[in-house]
VOGU-3710 file (C-alpha; in Angstrom, 3 decimals, decimal comma):
1> mrnnfllisc> -15,342/6,463/2,492  -14,389/3,819/-0,049  -11,421/2,694/2,085  -13,695/2,344/5,114  -16,041/0,181/3,086  -13,202/-2,121/2,003  -11,976/-2,389/5,595  -15,430/-3,394/6,823  -15,765/-5,923/4,000  -12,462/-7,607/4,836
11> tlavlipcsv> -13,360/-7,621/8,562  -16,455/-9,647/7,706  -14,390/-12,139/5,678  -15,759/-15,044/7,712  -19,178/-14,432/6,202  -18,189/-12,977/2,828  -14,599/-13,784/1,737  -12,787/-10,697/0,465  -10,857/-11,278/-2,746  -7,380/-9,741/-2,646
21> saqetipprl> -6,918/-9,846/-6,381  -10,163/-7,935/-6,916  -8,811/-5,062/-4,805  -5,608/-4,661/-6,782  -5,333/-1,521/-8,860  -3,198/-0,722/-11,859  -0,343/1,717/-11,098  -0,503/5,084/-12,899  2,633/4,136/-14,840  2,523/0,530/-16,020
31> slgqaieiar> 5,542/-1,256/-17,441  5,424/-4,568/-19,293  7,075/-6,353/-16,360  4,440/-5,017/-13,963  1,674/-6,069/-16,343  3,054/-9,605/-16,478  3,276/-9,858/-12,668  -0,287/-8,586/-12,271  -1,505/-11,128/-14,832  0,287/-13,940/-12,975
41> ssnpgflqtr> -1,539/-13,079/-9,764  -4,941/-12,069/-11,155  -5,670/-13,708/-14,507  -8,549/-16,139/-13,755  -7,652/-18,692/-16,415  -4,027/-18,919/-15,306  -4,986/-19,132/-11,633  -7,234/-22,097/-12,440  -4,335/-23,850/-14,133  -1,934/-23,012/-11,320
51> ndealadwnv> -4,299/-24,630/-8,810  -3,463/-27,976/-10,428  -0,101/-27,925/-8,647  -1,759/-28,125/-5,219  -3,784/-31,139/-6,355  -0,644/-32,770/-7,770  1,081/-32,258/-4,395  -1,772/-34,013/-2,646  -1,620/-36,862/-5,148  2,007/-37,428/-4,132
61> rqawgqllps> 1,084/-37,368/-0,437  -1,766/-39,784/-1,074  0,575/-42,181/-2,915  2,878/-42,249/0,109  -0,159/-42,743/2,343  -1,133/-45,860/0,364  2,045/-47,513/1,693  0,705/-47,154/5,251  -1,987/-49,354/6,832  -5,523/-48,065/6,896
71> asaagglnwq> -7,480/-47,917/10,151  -11,193/-47,837/10,835  -13,363/-47,426/13,906  -17,089/-47,954/14,254  -19,614/-47,739/17,040  -23,344/-48,159/17,333  -26,441/-48,427/19,484  -29,345/-50,849/19,097  -32,707/-51,546/20,677  -34,970/-54,582/20,484
81> gsgetqlpgs> -38,527/-54,336/21,706  -40,341/-56,877/23,840  -42,517/-59,525/22,293  -42,451/-62,842/20,521  -39,251/-63,613/18,568  -39,260/-66,169/15,766  -36,324/-68,548/15,476  -35,054/-69,924/12,161  -37,799/-72,198/10,933  -41,263/-72,109/12,485
91> ltlgdlgfsd> -40,402/-72,149/16,194  -40,626/-69,161/18,497  -39,091/-68,508/21,882  -42,566/-68,900/23,335  -42,609/-72,498/22,091  -39,470/-73,110/24,135  -40,960/-71,609/27,246  -39,443/-68,172/26,944  -42,376/-65,819/27,013  -42,817/-62,268/28,198
101> lpsyygssys> -39,318/-61,302/27,088  -38,317/-57,713/27,934  -36,858/-55,163/25,532  -33,081/-54,955/25,221  -30,606/-52,081/24,773  -27,199/-52,606/23,251  -24,054/-50,823/22,171  -20,947/-51,952/20,323  -17,661/-50,789/18,855  -15,065/-52,206/16,515
111> lglnyslnwa> -11,509/-51,270/15,557  -9,812/-52,543/12,431  -6,432/-52,304/10,714  -5,895/-53,259/7,095  -2,748/-53,276/4,993  -2,650/-53,988/1,261  0,447/-54,035/-0,888  1,033/-54,634/-4,588  3,418/-53,479/-7,279  1,206/-50,585/-8,381
121> tilgpkqtka> 1,119/-49,282/-4,807  4,894/-49,507/-4,540  5,263/-47,512/-7,776  2,631/-44,997/-6,654  4,968/-42,310/-5,236  7,235/-42,489/-8,277  4,264/-42,302/-10,638  2,646/-39,330/-8,907  5,956/-37,464/-8,718  6,340/-37,871/-12,480
131> drrstiagig> 2,737/-36,728/-12,959  3,452/-33,732/-10,733  6,441/-32,739/-12,884  4,214/-33,004/-15,951  1,570/-30,872/-14,253  4,095/-28,186/-13,310  5,386/-28,227/-16,896  1,792/-27,725/-18,057  1,545/-24,728/-15,736  4,743/-23,475/-17,356
141> vaesnllqqv> 3,074/-23,750/-20,765  0,092/-21,750/-19,497  2,424/-19,159/-17,987  4,372/-18,871/-21,233  1,134/-18,411/-23,176  -0,015/-15,786/-20,695  3,303/-13,930/-20,983  3,042/-13,975/-24,769  -0,568/-12,760/-24,662  0,219/-9,935/-22,226
151> taaylellrq> 3,231/-8,853/-24,272  1,159/-8,914/-27,474  -1,645/-6,953/-25,799  0,841/-4,412/-24,417  2,380/-4,037/-27,876  -1,059/-3,678/-29,407  -1,841/-0,853/-26,986  1,437/0,860/-27,910  0,607/0,362/-31,575  -2,797/1,988/-31,189
161> edavrvagqq> -1,383/4,823/-29,075  1,166/5,479/-31,792  -1,672/5,365/-34,325  -3,419/8,070/-32,277  -0,208/10,118/-32,473  -0,029/9,672/-36,240  -3,715/10,585/-36,599  -3,204/13,649/-34,430  -0,234/14,695/-36,527  -2,317/14,199/-39,651
171> lensrfnlrl> -5,034/16,404/-38,156  -2,494/19,131/-37,387  -1,184/18,910/-40,957  -4,735/19,208/-42,297  -5,395/22,247/-40,131  -2,112/23,765/-41,266  -3,134/23,197/-44,883  -6,502/24,850/-44,149  -4,782/27,909/-42,731  -2,424/27,922/-45,683
181> aqgqlevgqv> -5,319/27,767/-48,159  -7,146/30,544/-46,331  -4,030/32,729/-46,518  -3,643/32,028/-50,213  -7,307/32,901/-50,734  -6,843/36,283/-49,058  -4,053/37,238/-51,486  -6,067/35,928/-54,428  -3,784/33,064/-55,407  -6,417/30,296/-54,950
191> tpidvaqadv> -10,146/29,921/-55,227  -12,641/29,127/-52,437  -12,687/25,544/-53,736  -9,208/24,980/-52,275  -10,389/26,230/-48,876  -13,424/23,925/-49,012  -11,224/20,952/-49,896  -8,897/21,795/-47,033  -11,860/22,007/-44,662  -13,105/18,577/-45,809
201> qvgrsevvvl> -9,641/17,182/-45,244  -9,733/18,479/-41,654  -13,093/16,748/-41,100  -11,737/13,473/-42,422  -8,702/13,743/-40,173  -10,956/14,355/-37,159  -12,871/11,158/-37,984  -9,589/9,222/-38,168  -8,534/10,617/-34,792  -11,850/9,574/-33,259
211> qtqnrantsr> -11,594/6,039/-34,661  -7,980/5,562/-33,594  -8,777/6,792/-30,075  -11,595/4,247/-29,917  -9,232/1,445/-30,986  -6,692/2,579/-28,377  -9,350/2,540/-25,660  -10,469/-0,918/-26,777  -6,870/-2,199/-26,655  -6,486/-0,730/-23,155
221> mrllqllgqp> -9,631/-2,529/-21,963  -8,523/-5,840/-23,506  -5,183/-5,553/-21,730  -6,913/-4,883/-18,404  -9,213/-7,849/-19,024  -6,175/-10,040/-19,647  -4,640/-8,784/-16,393  -7,804/-9,811/-14,528  -8,622/-6,212/-13,591  -11,630/-3,895/-14,002
231> vdqdfettte> -11,568/-2,117/-17,348  -12,408/1,337/-15,942  -8,812/2,092/-14,879  -6,432/4,491/-16,565  -2,661/4,180/-16,764  0,317/5,259/-18,819  2,542/2,761/-20,593  6,221/3,174/-19,773  8,067/0,308/-21,513  9,756/1,295/-24,741
241> felteptwdl> 10,684/-1,284/-27,344  13,801/-0,441/-29,302  14,348/-1,412/-32,895  17,644/-3,315/-32,734  19,253/-5,507/-35,313  18,797/-9,240/-34,550  22,150/-10,894/-33,921  21,038/-14,432/-33,067  21,665/-17,425/-35,267  19,539/-20,549/-35,634
251> aqlsamavgg> 21,943/-22,797/-33,721  21,904/-20,469/-30,720  18,118/-20,268/-30,667  17,791/-24,046/-31,110  20,062/-24,679/-28,144  17,941/-22,352/-26,019  14,703/-23,995/-27,152  15,918/-27,522/-26,308  15,888/-26,705/-22,606  13,462/-23,805/-22,555
261> npelqrrrys> 10,503/-24,511/-24,844  7,599/-25,028/-22,391  5,530/-27,372/-24,545  8,554/-29,536/-25,325  9,345/-29,807/-21,614  5,754/-30,766/-20,818  5,754/-33,563/-23,375  9,039/-34,935/-22,088  7,721/-35,085/-18,530  4,542/-36,719/-19,825
271> weassigvss> 6,682/-39,372/-21,499  8,506/-40,071/-18,224  5,176/-40,490/-16,443  3,924/-42,851/-19,167  7,079/-44,976/-18,852  6,324/-45,517/-15,183  2,739/-46,256/-16,216  3,986/-49,185/-18,306  5,723/-50,666/-15,256  2,614/-50,074/-13,201
281> awsqympsln> 0,513/-51,914/-15,778  2,632/-55,040/-15,193  1,422/-55,046/-11,574  -1,711/-56,823/-12,746  0,458/-59,934/-13,153  2,037/-59,554/-9,706  0,710/-61,079/-6,457  -0,854/-58,830/-3,863  -0,710/-59,060/-0,084  -3,470/-58,167/2,342
291> lstgwsaftr> -3,198/-58,125/6,145  -6,107/-57,320/8,450  -6,835/-57,433/12,165  -9,652/-56,201/14,353  -11,060/-55,809/17,825  -14,703/-55,501/18,858  -16,904/-55,446/21,957  -20,591/-55,179/22,819  -23,091/-54,577/25,615  -26,607/-56,006/26,090
301> easstafqia> -28,935/-54,816/28,826  -32,568/-55,834/29,441  -35,064/-53,133/30,247  -36,284/-55,315/33,142  -34,568/-58,113/35,130  -37,841/-59,721/36,202  -37,607/-62,335/33,454  -34,010/-63,218/34,358  -34,796/-63,397/38,078  -37,840/-65,592/37,444
311> qqeaqvqsaf> -35,772/-67,831/35,189  -33,059/-68,132/37,830  -35,624/-68,854/40,569  -37,118/-71,583/38,400  -33,693/-73,142/37,879  -33,020/-73,074/41,661  -36,407/-74,618/42,408  -35,721/-77,309/39,802  -32,331/-78,020/41,385  -33,959/-78,227/44,869
321> sncsfnnely> -36,576/-80,691/43,596  -33,908/-82,839/41,945  -31,893/-82,849/45,187  -34,913/-83,944/47,236  -35,769/-86,628/44,727  -32,209/-87,957/44,749  -32,170/-88,060/48,558  -35,392/-90,106/48,470  -33,756/-92,573/46,088  -30,593/-92,757/48,186
331> srlanplppr> -32,672/-93,659/51,280  -34,318/-96,628/49,536  -31,110/-98,315/48,482  -29,938/-101,499/50,197  -26,959/-99,581/51,328  -28,326/-96,069/51,645  -26,073/-93,237/50,581  -25,705/-90,185/52,721  -28,232/-87,542/51,746  -27,230/-84,136/50,333
341> dcgqiaftea> -28,024/-80,941/52,155  -30,773/-79,532/49,955  -31,211/-76,596/52,254  -28,184/-74,926/50,665  -29,975/-74,781/47,340  -31,887/-71,558/47,540  -32,323/-68,290/45,584  -30,966/-65,589/47,840  -31,017/-61,825/47,802  -27,352/-61,920/46,815
351> drnaiisand> -28,293/-63,922/43,716  -30,927/-61,319/42,873  -28,441/-58,482/43,252  -25,881/-60,352/41,142  -28,394/-60,661/38,295  -29,256/-56,974/38,520  -25,566/-56,008/38,603  -24,691/-58,257/35,657  -27,495/-56,711/33,605  -26,153/-53,161/34,158
361> qfpfsfvgsp> -23,987/-52,953/30,994  -25,439/-50,344/28,627  -23,793/-48,315/27,214  -20,125/-48,585/28,269  -19,608/-51,867/30,167  -18,355/-53,624/27,043  -17,717/-57,334/26,776  -14,799/-57,943/24,451  -15,023/-60,309/21,485  -12,006/-62,446/20,559
371> psfrmtvsvp> -9,499/-60,520/18,392  -8,883/-61,678/14,824  -6,028/-61,599/12,317  -6,057/-62,467/8,632  -3,409/-62,636/5,926  -4,252/-63,131/2,253  -1,931/-63,542/-0,716  -3,707/-63,193/-4,052  -2,124/-64,388/-7,297  -4,005/-63,422/-10,497
381> ifsglsrqrn> -4,181/-66,222/-13,052  -6,494/-65,265/-15,897  -8,627/-62,179/-16,458  -9,757/-62,476/-20,054  -6,646/-60,838/-21,610  -7,558/-57,504/-20,042  -4,169/-57,251/-18,329  -2,214/-57,641/-21,549  -4,517/-55,188/-23,256  -3,835/-52,586/-20,520
391> ieaarlqred> -0,077/-53,168/-20,835  -0,219/-52,694/-24,605  -2,312/-49,556/-24,152  0,317/-48,133/-21,775  3,084/-48,992/-24,229  1,248/-47,385/-27,134  0,617/-44,264/-25,070  4,337/-44,035/-24,356  5,088/-44,535/-28,059  2,576/-41,829/-28,982
401> lsqqireqel> 4,250/-39,432/-26,578  7,635/-40,262/-28,104  6,273/-39,318/-31,511  4,703/-36,170/-30,061  8,089/-35,140/-28,655  9,704/-35,694/-32,029  6,858/-33,807/-33,707  7,271/-30,886/-31,282  11,040/-30,813/-31,843  10,550/-30,636/-35,614
411> qvqadlaigl> 7,898/-27,950/-35,219  10,127/-25,894/-32,929  13,020/-26,157/-35,371  10,823/-25,088/-38,282  9,159/-22,299/-36,311  12,546/-21,016/-35,137  13,922/-20,930/-38,668  10,792/-19,243/-40,009  10,572/-16,896/-37,050  14,209/-15,840/-37,369
421> envrtayqsa> 13,700/-15,045/-41,045  10,553/-13,107/-40,149  12,452/-11,074/-37,553  15,254/-10,258/-39,982  12,752/-9,316/-42,699  10,724/-7,205/-40,269  13,866/-5,390/-39,127  14,937/-4,579/-42,690  11,384/-3,528/-43,565  11,258/-1,207/-40,548
431> rleernrela> 14,530/0,432/-41,609  13,233/0,937/-45,136  9,945/2,360/-43,851  11,890/4,854/-41,728  13,702/5,991/-44,854  10,409/6,172/-46,773  8,928/8,336/-44,035  11,844/10,763/-44,235  11,443/11,016/-48,015  7,674/11,532/-47,661
441> qqqlnlarer> 8,323/14,288/-45,105  10,655/16,037/-47,495  8,133/15,694/-50,289  5,385/17,152/-48,070  7,556/20,118/-47,104  8,379/20,722/-50,755  4,690/20,525/-51,758  3,765/23,087/-49,095  6,428/25,468/-50,305  5,353/25,049/-53,939
451> yrlgattfve> 1,709/25,592/-52,951  2,634/28,748/-51,050  4,351/30,017/-54,206  1,372/29,004/-56,372  3,411/26,481/-58,346  1,143/23,516/-57,517  -2,510/22,750/-56,800  -4,103/21,925/-53,478  -4,851/18,397/-54,718  -1,137/17,782/-55,121
461> lvnaqtlfaq> -0,567/19,122/-51,597  -3,210/16,745/-50,232  -1,643/13,854/-52,107  1,745/14,654/-50,567  0,177/14,820/-47,117  -1,640/11,506/-47,678  1,586/9,927/-48,846  3,366/11,123/-45,711  0,544/9,867/-43,445  0,675/6,449/-45,128
471> adadrtmsif> 4,472/6,335/-44,825  4,249/7,245/-41,133  1,604/4,562/-40,526  3,609/1,967/-42,467  6,691/2,803/-40,410  4,730/2,300/-37,176  3,253/-0,959/-38,448  6,652/-2,330/-39,507  8,238/-1,493/-36,134  5,505/-3,272/-34,185
481> tyhdtvtnle> 5,543/-6,167/-36,634  9,219/-6,579/-35,756  8,417/-6,656/-32,042  5,572/-9,133/-32,647  7,934/-11,526/-34,405  10,470/-11,181/-31,589  7,713/-12,002/-29,087  6,913/-15,170/-31,025  10,598/-16,163/-30,948  10,719/-15,586/-27,195
491> alvgaslrsq> 7,742/-17,905/-26,753  9,548/-20,611/-28,743  12,816/-20,454/-26,806  11,155/-19,823/-23,449  13,373/-16,846/-22,592  13,655/-13,122/-23,216  15,624/-12,108/-26,326  15,319/-8,338/-26,353  17,728/-7,931/-23,449  20,317/-10,023/-25,307
501> n> 20,487/-7,766/-28,375
//
């Protein structure tokens, strides 16, 4: 039923996107490597950081696109109603004899190309590529931190599971002591007080077991949270961490950290990007070039051609009157000139149709405007010292990054030296705690035998058991402290060290 529900949900992904990462489940047997891979694909914080790479890629594409001309296209429609139109000043078209104007429809379009070039644009692809390398290095830092956190959480879960084992062993020892005290009471070698003390010791051990199980469950949930998974899943840890003697030296680790420390790499790439930024800042002193060209066209159509026809008829009638008047003058001259044929001046049906046809433009019978081309070269002269200030700011940023690189190198060297000493100390401490546990076990066995023979009190038996429990817990703590220090070293060098032992 649950699988059918998930299938239906993913089928409706157009309406409700189905998250793949949310459907992932933890395998029944989870190794550290599997936990790290799940965290890489599901941890929300890391996925947010990893998304920066896609944006950095687009920044590079955009920088290359800035070297290409930009194009624009526009189109529009307009309408002007009929009525009186005022000219600049106080005159109107009615004052000039143009009254009863119709409404007009119009359409237009324009195409434009523009190309701008300066030194900052030329450096754009190089700058964004350097920024992209810095971004990817930053993702590497986040990935290294995530790996360290997952490893620490996995170790913490193992630590708490081992604590549950120790608490369970302590409970079994307490129950064994209770049975031993009850047996001694039956033969009359101890008093009921010893049995009561043994029973109290069992109760205390049960409380310890309960608390350690709670801490183990909490560690399991924190690990699942770090993996970006629901916390109601159960799994078994499978990776075992061996206690092996560290064989690295400081020079070896330093050489690995030079090329592998994620934060050091990020700062170096940031310095490269800032160096290009200094060159880009000088572009404010460089000339810039701008080229532009464009094409446009328009239409204009009257809602009625009556005004145009009447205007044309009036012009023809005026021309006919002028022709007749001129012929009258020609006839009165001393040497009369031949008259013109005024009968040819007439407004015909063809003229009417031509006006109607010429008016039929809206919306696609465009009339082209003259094309244009423009070239501009701009040379900056003075901008209130802002350019020099920006150059100095870029230089100081590069200098700051140089100091940050040096600071990180010194910190890595110090942390490596300290971390290596911590690993060696933790290893020796773990070996000593193993020996202490063996001695405490022997002492506990001896105390039980002496108690069985009546040669010691129950308090001394409890003290021996407590000493053994503390030795066992200290051994567990020292072993995981060793692995914690190794994890910190791995984060510094940016590589795994356990496989190299």
